[in-house]
N, C-alpha and C positions, 0 to 999 in steps of 0.2 A: 547914625542909630547903633544902639546896643545889640550886637549879634551873639551875645554869650547865652549859652543854655547849659544848664547842670542838672543831672538827674541823679538820684539816690534811691538804691533798693536794698533793703535790710531785713534780714530774718534773725530773730532771737528765740533761744530756747533755754529753759532753766527748769531743773527738777530737784526737789528738796524731799529728803526721806530720812526719817529717824531710823537708826540702827540700834536696837535694844534701848537702853535707858541712858546710855552714856555718849552716844554719837548722833550728831545731826550732819548728814552728808548732802552736799550741794554740788551739782554738776550742771554744766551748761556749754552752749556754743552759740557764736554768732558769725553771720556772713554779711558782708557789707560790700556792695559794688557801686562805684561812683564813676561817672562819665561826664566829660565837659566838651561842648563844642563851642568854639570861639574864634573870632578873628583876631583876639589877643594873645593866642598862643601859637607857638610854632607848629606847623603841621595841620592845625585847625582843629584836632580832636585829641583827646587824651582819655584813658580809662584806667581803673586800678581795681583790684579785688583785694579785700582784707578778711582774714578768717581767724577766728578765736575760739579756742576751747579751754575750759577751766575745771578744776575740780578742787574742793576744799572739805575739810571735816572739822567740825567744832566738837571738841572732846571734853566732856564734863568729868574731870579727873576725881573730883569730890566735891562736897558742898562749898568749899572755899577756892577752888582752882578750875579755871576753864582755859583750854589750849586750842587755838585755831591754826590750822596748817593748810596751806593752799599752794596751788601751782597753775600758771597760766601759760598757754602756748598760743603765740601770735605768728601769723603768716601773712606776709603781703607780697602781691605780684611784682612789686618793684624793689622791695628792700629786704627780701628774704625772710627768716624766721628768727624767733627769739623765745626763751623760755625764762619766766619770771616767777621766783618763788615768794611766799610771804608767809610770815608767823606772826602770831599775836598771843599774848598771855595776860590773864586777868588773875589776880591773887587777892583774897580777902583774909588778911591775918586777924582781923578782929571784925565785929559786927558792923562797924561804921567806918572802916578803912579799906582803901582798895589801891592796890598796886597795879600799873598797867606797863607793859613793855611791848614793842613791835618792831619788826623788820620787814621790809619789802623791796623788790625791784620792779621797774617800770619800762615800758617801751613804748614810744609814740612816733608814728611816721609823720612826715611833713604833710600838710595839706595842698591840695592842687593849687590854689592860688598863690602860695609862697613858692612853688616849684616853677610854674609855668606862665602865670599871667603877666602881661606886659602892656601897660598903657600909659598915656601921658595926658596931662592937663595943662594946655598952653596958656589958658587964661590965669591959672594959679601959678605957672611957672615951675612945674615939678613932673617927674615921671616915675612910675613904679615898674620894676623889673623882677620878675621871679628868677629863682637860682636852682637850676636842675642838678646841681651838685650838692644839694643839701642831703644830710644823712639823718636817719632816726634818732631822736632824743633817747638816751637811756639814763636811767636813774636809780639811786641806791637810798633808802632813808631808813633812819633809826629814830624811834620815839620812846620816850619813857614818861611816866606821870605817877602822881600821888594825889588821891582824893580822901578827903576826911569830912564826914557829915557830923552836925551837931546832934546832941541827944534827941531832940525833936524833929530833926530831919528837915528843918526849914532853912538851915544855912550849910553851904558846902564851900570848903576851901580846896582849891585845885592848884597843883604845882605841875609843870610840864616842861620837858625839854625836848630838842630834836635837832637832828644832823642830817641835811639833805645834799646830795651831789648829783648833779647833772651833767652828762657828757653831750657835746654836740648841741648845746642849747641853741636855738634859733633866735637870733637877735636882729631886730630891724635897724639897719643902719642908713645914713644919708651920705651919698657920695657927691662927685662934682655935678655941677648944675641941678642940684636938689634932687638927685636919682636915688630913690629909696630902693633897698632890697634887703633880702635876708641872707645872713652868713652864719655858718656854725662856729662857735667860739671854741671848740676842742674841748680838752679836759677842763672839768669845772663847769659852772662855777659851784662853790659850796655855800650852802646856807646852815647856819647854826643860830640857836636862840633858846630863850626859856621864857615862861610866862607864869603868872600868879594871878588866879581869879577868885573873887569872893562872890559867891551866888547866893543871894538871899531869897530865892524862890524855893519852892518845895523840892527836895532830892528825888531824882527819878531812878528807877532801877537800872543798874550798870548793865552794859553789854560789851562782849569783848570784840575788838576791833583790830584790824592790822593795817600797816602802812599801805597806801593806795598802789594798785597796779599801774594805773594811768596817772603819771605825776603832774602836779600842778608846777607851774614854772616859778622858780625861785630867783630873786634877783642875787647878783653877787654881793 
């Protein structure tokens, strides 16, 4: 029988407040506690607490420029703390032209199942083994783009480029006897790319965004 039980408790708070006509301030906090009891983990029980605090300001410099600046603080009971900044910029040099740029850093702690869970499936001939030596993923992202709308705003041309780097990316590997585990890959990998999109739907009002605090995993 499966004797695994996992519980999750989470509290989130967010406060948004305009400051005058040029600032939109956002502040927030999150606390998450995870506990797992299972015959598949060493010691039978594990728990962890993760706390987050963040603050950002969207600054309306003028009718053609918006700047977003933010900082996030993560603290994990098993992996310590990290400070992650982010910056986003939106510029409208002409009525139907927009330039975007952003920079951000991220921090992502390993999940319980990747750290501690260990079980085997004899019928399928494999076993899954957690790796307690995993470290948090940290990332750094740079994005830029150009958007141009047609005079009737029914067609939008978008050009974008990005550069992402993730350290200690957790990759699932297969070892001897089909043993699957996760192992950090160390420095890198780096993801780079660009894209061009022609959207024939009605153009939407632009918003300023910044590179994400919690990174998506990017293949090497």
